[in-house]
Structure formats: C-alpha cells, structure tokens
MDAnalysis code that builds the backbone (N, CA, C; Angstrom):
import MDAnalysis as mda
import numpy as np

u = mda.Universe.empty(258, n_residues=86, atom_resindex=np.repeat(np.arange(86), 3), trajectory=True)
u.add_TopologyAttr("name", ["N", "CA", "C"] * 86)
u.add_TopologyAttr("resid", np.arange(1, 87))
u.add_TopologyAttr("resname", ["MET", "LEU", "ARG", "ARG", "ILE", "ILE", "ALA", "ILE", "ALA", "LYS", "LEU", "VAL", "PHE", "ARG", "MET", "PRO", "PRO", "ALA", "PRO", "PRO", "PRO", "SER", "PRO", "CYS", "ILE", "ARG", "ILE", "CYS", "GLN", "ILE", "ASP", "ALA", "GLY", "THR", "GLY", "TRP", "CYS", "ILE", "GLY", "CYS", "GLY", "ARG", "THR", "GLY", "GLU", "GLU", "ILE", "GLY", "ASP", "TRP", "LEU", "PHE", "MET", "SER", "THR", "ALA", "GLN", "ARG", "LEU", "ALA", "LEU", "MET", "ALA", "GLU", "LEU", "PRO", "ARG", "ARG", "LEU", "ALA", "ARG", "LEU", "SER", "ALA", "GLY", "SER", "ALA", "ALA", "ASP", "ASP", "GLN", "PRO", "SER", "ARG", "ALA", "SER"])
u.atoms.positions = np.array([
    [-37.813, 171.532, 363.849],
    [-38.847, 170.828, 362.997],
    [-39.766, 172.052, 362.454],
    [-40.416, 172.562, 363.417],
    [-41.179, 173.699, 363.176],
    [-40.983, 174.648, 362.197],
    [-39.685, 175.268, 362.214],
    [-39.070, 176.063, 361.191],
    [-39.102, 175.465, 359.919],
    [-38.680, 174.295, 359.768],
    [-38.725, 173.362, 358.595],
    [-40.070, 173.410, 357.947],
    [-40.996, 173.103, 358.797],
    [-42.462, 173.143, 358.007],
    [-42.781, 174.393, 357.682],
    [-42.510, 175.563, 358.505],
    [-42.951, 176.893, 358.013],
    [-42.343, 176.936, 356.727],
    [-40.966, 176.817, 356.619],
    [-40.298, 177.230, 355.491],
    [-40.832, 176.392, 354.234],
    [-41.157, 175.220, 354.348],
    [-41.688, 174.368, 353.408],
    [-43.249, 175.083, 352.947],
    [-43.988, 175.367, 354.034],
    [-45.150, 175.903, 353.672],
    [-45.223, 177.309, 352.849],
    [-44.176, 177.990, 353.316],
    [-43.926, 179.352, 352.576],
    [-43.693, 179.108, 351.030],
    [-43.026, 178.077, 350.706],
    [-42.665, 177.854, 349.253],
    [-43.826, 177.206, 348.713],
    [-44.680, 176.290, 349.183],
    [-45.857, 175.693, 348.618],
    [-46.832, 176.654, 348.579],
    [-46.987, 177.528, 349.383],
    [-48.244, 178.517, 349.370],
    [-47.788, 179.992, 348.997],
    [-46.646, 180.002, 348.288],
    [-46.103, 181.198, 347.819],
    [-47.135, 181.768, 346.706],
    [-47.564, 182.898, 346.813],
    [-48.397, 183.324, 345.766],
    [-47.568, 183.851, 344.659],
    [-47.936, 183.566, 343.432],
    [-47.108, 184.332, 342.291],
    [-47.264, 185.877, 342.280],
    [-46.188, 186.578, 341.941],
    [-46.224, 187.908, 341.916],
    [-47.583, 188.384, 341.016],
    [-48.142, 189.531, 341.142],
    [-49.292, 190.014, 340.479],
    [-48.655, 190.473, 339.070],
    [-49.354, 190.402, 338.004],
    [-48.837, 190.677, 336.719],
    [-48.868, 192.387, 336.740],
    [-47.946, 192.785, 335.931],
    [-48.233, 194.473, 335.852],
    [-49.499, 194.832, 335.315],
    [-50.006, 195.883, 335.889],
    [-51.469, 196.459, 335.434],
    [-51.167, 197.078, 333.892],
    [-52.205, 197.063, 333.393],
    [-52.400, 197.829, 331.995],
    [-51.733, 199.281, 332.028],
    [-51.027, 199.671, 331.274],
    [-50.534, 200.925, 331.124],
    [-51.663, 201.903, 330.534],
    [-52.768, 201.567, 330.224],
    [-53.700, 202.296, 329.612],
    [-54.111, 203.477, 330.610],
    [-54.177, 204.641, 329.932],
    [-54.706, 205.842, 330.650],
    [-56.020, 206.360, 330.185],
    [-56.603, 205.669, 329.566],
    [-57.896, 206.119, 328.868],
    [-57.799, 207.262, 327.883],
    [-56.774, 207.485, 327.248],
    [-56.601, 208.225, 326.156],
    [-56.201, 207.241, 325.039],
    [-57.223, 206.749, 324.394],
    [-57.199, 205.700, 323.153],
    [-57.223, 206.454, 321.862],
    [-56.108, 206.752, 321.448],
    [-56.173, 207.176, 320.061],
    [-54.740, 206.800, 319.340],
    [-54.821, 206.283, 318.179],
    [-53.544, 205.657, 317.471],
    [-53.090, 206.746, 316.593],
    [-51.877, 206.834, 316.943],
    [-51.107, 207.806, 315.962],
    [-50.953, 207.300, 314.665],
    [-51.238, 208.011, 313.562],
    [-51.173, 207.574, 312.321],
    [-49.808, 207.304, 311.821],
    [-48.940, 208.197, 312.369],
    [-47.470, 207.995, 311.782],
    [-46.626, 206.808, 312.479],
    [-46.936, 206.396, 313.731],
    [-46.265, 205.437, 314.309],
    [-47.126, 204.094, 314.633],
    [-48.403, 204.291, 314.651],
    [-49.428, 203.067, 314.984],
    [-49.314, 202.941, 316.572],
    [-48.768, 203.896, 317.271],
    [-48.746, 203.674, 318.789],
    [-49.987, 204.418, 319.275],
    [-50.668, 204.102, 320.239],
    [-51.680, 204.850, 321.024],
    [-50.959, 206.047, 321.738],
    [-51.562, 207.200, 321.506],
    [-50.888, 208.537, 322.286],
    [-51.055, 208.382, 323.586],
    [-51.891, 207.682, 324.171],
    [-52.083, 207.573, 325.657],
    [-51.070, 206.584, 326.406],
    [-50.894, 205.399, 325.898],
    [-50.080, 204.331, 326.504],
    [-48.916, 204.035, 325.706],
    [-48.671, 204.362, 324.397],
    [-47.751, 203.943, 323.519],
    [-47.807, 202.463, 322.934],
    [-48.662, 201.793, 323.208],
    [-48.780, 200.587, 322.534],
    [-49.348, 200.497, 321.267],
    [-49.346, 199.488, 320.330],
    [-49.845, 199.274, 319.146],
    [-51.198, 198.769, 319.470],
    [-52.166, 198.756, 318.450],
    [-53.446, 198.048, 318.541],
    [-53.250, 196.648, 318.926],
    [-52.312, 196.100, 318.255],
    [-52.317, 194.569, 318.360],
    [-51.539, 194.268, 319.913],
    [-50.736, 195.102, 320.299],
    [-50.258, 194.872, 321.772],
    [-51.365, 195.166, 322.796],
    [-52.245, 196.133, 322.517],
    [-53.412, 196.488, 323.385],
    [-54.391, 195.091, 323.238],
    [-54.571, 194.485, 322.025],
    [-55.447, 193.271, 322.056],
    [-54.717, 192.235, 322.746],
    [-53.594, 192.023, 322.634],
    [-52.802, 190.941, 323.141],
    [-52.428, 190.955, 324.666],
    [-52.699, 192.138, 325.266],
    [-52.315, 192.411, 326.657],
    [-52.734, 191.323, 327.686],
    [-53.964, 190.912, 327.560],
    [-54.490, 189.868, 328.546],
    [-53.860, 188.334, 328.397],
    [-53.358, 188.106, 327.157],
    [-52.701, 186.941, 326.843],
    [-51.103, 186.868, 326.944],
    [-50.634, 188.040, 327.272],
    [-49.098, 188.173, 327.406],
    [-48.653, 187.631, 328.750],
    [-47.476, 186.982, 328.785],
    [-46.851, 186.559, 330.068],
    [-46.471, 187.852, 330.874],
    [-46.009, 187.561, 332.144],
    [-45.457, 188.855, 332.951],
    [-44.390, 189.224, 332.326],
    [-43.357, 188.492, 331.806],
    [-42.189, 188.720, 331.126],
    [-42.310, 189.510, 329.974],
    [-43.344, 189.189, 329.013],
    [-43.786, 189.958, 327.927],
    [-44.278, 191.440, 328.257],
    [-45.099, 191.459, 329.296],
    [-45.764, 192.798, 329.675],
    [-44.696, 193.625, 330.151],
    [-43.726, 193.003, 331.005],
    [-42.695, 193.984, 331.451],
    [-41.773, 194.412, 330.321],
    [-41.377, 193.438, 329.468],
    [-40.514, 194.063, 328.281],
    [-41.268, 194.958, 327.407],
    [-42.627, 194.880, 327.352],
    [-43.159, 196.029, 326.444],
    [-43.244, 197.208, 327.447],
    [-43.572, 197.319, 328.587],
    [-43.611, 198.430, 329.457],
    [-42.339, 199.059, 329.491],
    [-41.338, 198.397, 329.676],
    [-39.887, 199.015, 329.451],
    [-39.669, 199.983, 328.164],
    [-40.472, 199.455, 327.048],
    [-40.289, 200.055, 325.892],
    [-41.365, 201.409, 325.675],
    [-42.311, 201.404, 326.501],
    [-43.191, 202.495, 326.270],
    [-42.747, 203.833, 326.699],
    [-41.953, 204.088, 327.741],
    [-41.428, 205.605, 327.863],
    [-40.754, 206.014, 326.663],
    [-39.980, 205.181, 325.893],
    [-39.214, 205.769, 324.750],
    [-40.221, 206.096, 323.573],
    [-41.185, 205.249, 323.470],
    [-42.393, 205.473, 322.294],
    [-43.073, 206.770, 322.700],
    [-43.495, 206.924, 324.175],
    [-44.202, 208.081, 324.559],
    [-43.482, 209.391, 324.352],
    [-42.048, 209.401, 324.525],
    [-41.155, 210.463, 324.586],
    [-41.058, 210.828, 323.009],
    [-41.000, 209.833, 322.305],
    [-41.023, 210.099, 320.719],
    [-42.421, 210.746, 320.241],
    [-43.478, 210.270, 320.705],
    [-44.626, 210.814, 320.335],
    [-44.697, 212.325, 320.746],
    [-44.350, 212.433, 321.982],
    [-44.446, 213.765, 322.592],
    [-43.384, 214.738, 321.933],
    [-42.469, 214.364, 321.496],
    [-41.380, 215.113, 320.656],
    [-41.958, 215.643, 319.351],
    [-42.543, 214.566, 318.843],
    [-43.241, 214.663, 317.529],
    [-44.423, 215.879, 317.495],
    [-45.173, 215.686, 318.649],
    [-46.274, 216.580, 318.528],
    [-45.811, 217.973, 319.210],
    [-44.661, 217.840, 319.893],
    [-44.348, 219.272, 320.387],
    [-43.564, 219.877, 319.076],
    [-42.931, 219.238, 318.256],
    [-42.386, 219.895, 317.081],
    [-43.488, 220.285, 316.205],
    [-44.544, 219.821, 316.236],
    [-45.678, 220.057, 315.327],
    [-46.185, 221.294, 315.748],
    [-46.243, 221.505, 317.049],
    [-46.853, 222.601, 317.554],
    [-46.122, 223.950, 317.675],
    [-44.731, 223.706, 317.437],
    [-44.083, 224.920, 317.244],
    [-44.240, 225.698, 316.082],
    [-44.351, 227.056, 316.101],
    [-44.539, 227.952, 314.996],
    [-43.332, 227.762, 314.041],
    [-43.888, 228.028, 312.735],
    [-42.528, 228.110, 311.915],
    [-41.752, 229.430, 311.838],
    [-40.491, 229.405, 311.786],
    [-39.856, 230.623, 311.693],
    [-39.325, 230.870, 310.285],
    [-40.202, 231.854, 309.759],
    [-39.779, 232.148, 308.263],
    [-39.032, 233.586, 308.358],
    [-37.888, 233.523, 307.531],
    [-36.990, 234.713, 307.584],
    [-37.620, 235.836, 306.729],
])
C-alpha cells in the first residue's frame, strides 16, 4: 500500500521539465542578408517571442539554430577570404 501511495505522489507532485534556456550569447546583431542574429541565429521576431513559446516550440527552434549559425559562419568566412585574381 505504501508503494502505491509513493507512486501516486510521484505522479501528482512531478515537476514539469524546465524549459530550455535562451540561446542568447550576448552578441546581438542582426545579419542584414538573413535577418538572423549573428550570436544566436534567431530572428528579431523569434527573440521577442521566446518568452511566450512553448517548450516544444523552443526545442524546434533550437534544433534549427546550428544550421543557421553554420550558414552565417560560412558566409562571413567566405567574405573574409581574399580574392584570387589571375
């Protein structure tokens, strides 16, 4: 009986998982070409909506950010390369 009470108590008092933290790294500058922050990869709208997003929405967005940041990095890396004139 005690085990059953403990099992029920665990279900009743289970804390929801903490929402993912903001991906902000305090480098806040929007890239003019993509509209993405060069620090975190989010758009201005996504940054503003962050506090109102569900955990599922935040996780979906966070899954997209590495691709965006890689694209930003590749673009800036290409811009930093000197031109090779023949």
